[in-house]
C-alpha positions in Angstrom: 110.9 114.6 59.6 114.3 113.5 61.0 112.8 113.2 64.5 109.9 111.1 63.2 112.3 108.8 61.4 114.4 108.5 64.6 111.2 107.6 66.6 110.2 104.9 64.1 113.8 103.6 64.0 113.8 103.3 67.8 110.5 101.4 67.6 111.8 98.8 65.2 115.1 98.5 66.9 113.7 97.9 70.4 111.0 95.6 69.1 113.6 93.6 67.2 115.7 93.2 70.3 112.7 92.2 72.3 111.7 89.6 69.7 115.2 88.1 69.9 114.9 87.8 73.6 111.4 86.3 73.4 112.5 83.8 70.8 115.4 82.6 72.9 113.3 82.1 76.0 110.1 80.7 74.4 111.6 79.1 71.2 109.0 81.2 69.3 106.1 79.2 70.7 102.9 80.9 69.4 100.6 78.1 70.6 100.9 78.8 74.4 98.8 81.8 75.7 101.4 82.6 78.3 104.1 82.8 75.6 101.9 85.1 73.6 101.3 87.3 76.6 105.0 87.6 77.1 105.3 88.6 73.5 102.6 91.2 73.9 104.5 92.6 77.0 107.8 92.8 75.1 106.2 94.4 72.0 104.3 97.0 74.1 107.5 98.1 75.8 109.7 97.9 72.8 107.5 99.5 70.2 105.6 102.1 72.3 107.2 102.8 75.7 111.0 102.9 75.1 111.1 104.9 71.8 109.5 108.1 73.1 111.8 108.1 76.1 114.8 107.6 73.8 113.7 110.3 71.5 113.1 112.7 74.4 116.5 111.9 75.8 118.1 112.8 72.5 116.0 115.9 71.7 115.5 117.6 75.1 117.3 118.4 78.3 114.1 117.6 80.2 112.7 114.2 79.2 109.5 114.5 81.3 108.7 118.0 80.1 109.2 116.9 76.5 106.8 114.0 77.0 104.3 116.2 79.0 104.7 113.9 82.0 105.9 116.7 84.3 102.5 118.2 85.2 100.8 117.5 88.5 97.5 115.6 88.6 94.3 117.4 89.5 92.0 114.8 91.1 88.9 116.7 90.0 90.2 116.3 86.4 90.8 112.6 87.1 87.2 112.1 88.2 85.8 114.0 85.3 87.8 112.1 82.7 86.9 108.7 84.2 83.2 109.8 84.4 83.3 110.9 80.8 84.8 107.5 79.7 81.9 105.7 81.5 79.3 107.9 80.0 80.5 107.5 76.4 80.5 103.7 76.5 77.0 103.3 74.8 78.0 105.9 72.1 81.3 104.0 71.3 79.3 100.8 71.1 76.8 102.4 68.7 79.6 103.8 66.5 81.2 100.3 66.5 78.0 98.7 65.4 77.5 101.3 62.6 81.2 100.8 61.5 80.7 97.0 61.5 77.8 97.4 59.1 79.8 99.2 56.4 80.0 97.2 53.2 82.7 97.7 50.6 81.9 97.7 46.9 81.7 94.3 45.2 85.1 94.8 43.5 86.6 94.7 47.0 84.7 91.6 48.1 87.9 89.6 48.5 89.5 92.3 50.7 86.3 92.5 52.8 86.3 88.8 53.4 89.9 88.9 54.4 89.2 91.8 56.8 86.3 89.9 58.4 88.4 86.8 58.9 91.2 88.9 60.4 88.7 90.6 62.7 87.3 87.2 63.8 90.8 85.9 64.6 91.6 89.1 66.5 88.4 88.7 68.6 89.2 85.1 69.4 92.8 86.0 70.5 91.5 88.9 72.5 89.1 86.6 74.4 91.9 84.2 75.1 94.0 87.0 76.5 91.1 88.3 78.6 90.2 85.0 80.1 91.1 84.8 83.8 89.8 82.8 86.7 91.8 84.2 89.6 92.3 87.6 91.1 96.1 87.3 90.3 95.4 86.6 86.7 92.9 89.5 86.6 95.6 91.8 88.0 98.1 90.7 85.4 95.5 91.3 82.6 94.8 94.7 84.0 98.5 95.5 83.8 99.1 93.9 80.3 95.9 94.8 78.5 94.8 98.0 80.3 97.7 99.9 82.0 100.7 99.1 79.8 98.9 99.9 76.5 97.4 103.1 77.9 100.7 104.3 79.1 102.7 103.2 76.1 100.3 104.1 73.3 99.6 107.5 74.7 103.4 108.1 75.0 103.9 107.1 71.4 100.8 108.5 69.6 100.0 111.6 71.6 103.2 112.7 73.3 105.7 111.7 70.6 103.8 111.4 67.3 101.2 114.2 67.8 103.9 116.3 69.4 106.2 115.9 66.3 103.3 116.6 63.9 102.3 119.7 65.8 105.8 121.1 65.3 105.2 121.1 61.5 101.5 122.1 61.4 98.6 123.3 63.4 97.9 121.2 66.5 94.4 120.2 65.5 95.4 118.5 62.2 98.2 116.8 64.2 95.6 115.5 66.7 93.6 113.9 63.9 96.6 112.5 61.9 97.9 110.8 65.1 94.3 109.5 65.8 94.0 108.0 62.3 97.4 106.3 62.6 96.5 105.1 66.1 93.4 103.4 64.8 94.9 102.1 61.6 97.9 100.4 63.4 95.5 98.1 65.3 94.5 96.6 61.9 90.9 96.2 62.8 88.8 97.9 60.1 85.4 97.2 61.8 86.5 99.2 64.9 88.3 101.9 63.0 85.9 104.8 63.5 85.2 104.5 67.2 88.9 103.9 67.9 89.9 106.9 65.8 87.4 109.2 67.6 88.7 107.9 71.0 92.2 108.7 69.8 91.1 112.2 68.8 89.6 112.7 72.2 92.8 111.6 73.9 94.7 114.0 71.6 92.4 117.0 72.4 92.8 116.2 76.1 96.6 116.6 75.7 96.2 119.7 73.6 93.9 121.3 76.2 95.6 120.3 79.4 99.3 119.8 78.2 99.2 116.9 80.7 99.8 113.4 79.3 98.5 111.8 82.5 94.9 112.7 81.5 94.8 110.9 78.2 96.7 108.0 79.8 93.9 107.8 82.4 91.2 108.0 79.8 92.8 105.3 77.7 93.2 103.2 80.9 89.6 103.7 81.9 88.4 102.5 78.5 90.6 99.4 78.7 90.2 98.4 82.3 86.4 98.5 82.2 86.4 96.0 79.4 88.9 93.8 81.3 87.0 93.8 84.5 83.5 93.3 83.0 84.8 90.4 80.8 86.2 88.8 84.0 83.0 89.2 85.9 80.8 87.9 83.0 83.0 84.8 82.3 83.2 83.9 86.0 79.5 83.7 86.7 78.8 87.1 88.1 75.6 88.7 87.1 76.6 92.0 85.5 75.3 94.1 82.6 76.9 93.4 79.3 78.5 96.8 78.6 79.3 95.7 75.0 75.6 95.9 74.1 74.8 99.2 75.8 73.7 101.7 73.1 72.8 99.0 70.5 70.1 96.5 70.0 67.2 97.5 72.3 69.0 100.4 73.9 69.7 102.6 70.8 68.2 105.6 72.7 71.0 105.2 75.2 73.7 105.3 72.5 72.2 108.5 71.1 71.9 110.1 74.5 75.5 109.1 75.3 76.6 110.8 72.1 74.8 114.0 73.0 76.3 113.9 76.5 79.8 113.3 74.9 79.5 116.5 72.8 78.4 118.5 75.9 81.3 117.0 77.8 83.9 118.0 75.2 82.7 121.6 75.3 82.9 121.6 79.1 86.4 120.1 79.1 87.6 122.7 76.7 86.0 125.5 78.7 87.5 124.1 82.0 91.0 123.8 80.7 90.9 127.2 79.0 89.7 128.8 82.2 92.5 127.0 84.2 95.1 128.2 81.7 94.1 131.8 82.1 94.7 131.6 85.9 98.2 130.2 85.6 
């Protein structure tokens, strides 16, 4: 519990410092998209990236080992993880559509309206963040929206948070608790279920491989595909709309994707268990 409190304390401390710096340089301007992007950059580093490293420095003599960043990357694993993330896109879309159709009891009608309004505002802000018309702007979006969150959030939720929970309980409950917190902290109710399941997959990847680079890669693949396809779609390129795969007229694809995802999970577990026996 003390290490968890230290992690949370570091998160608020570094975020507070970052907010002070951001306020000094931007005068707290929330109307300019570049100012908001700089805030996103500072918050990602302050809340997610720096605290796990600070905790590891305090609690271990080997920071990278503590954070599971010391393992070498197997490029076959990299390919399989990226392929898996492409294959599950329709299934994630289907889960998101089903999640979006959930209706709260009438007594929570006010809460539901508030959540929908918050979801709409988040979607509008996300589209502003994703909008890019040059390769340079696309590259910065890939860094800010795909790479940095993948690295920082996996450090925080999988390496640090899941790692701390697994010291007090069985690792599988720790995976799911970290995944639930990971989804809840985004404050987007209508994407809660698919985000939680993605978080659980990232957690199992770390549990099986003991290599944080693989969940980082999986998280990055999920993010970067969205960034690139949004860029192509909004700049006149004729590409498929990956957000509709698995829903509307392609429900069969969402179901097939889900079945392939289940098979893929078993194959991942078998692969990493077999590799562990040969170490």
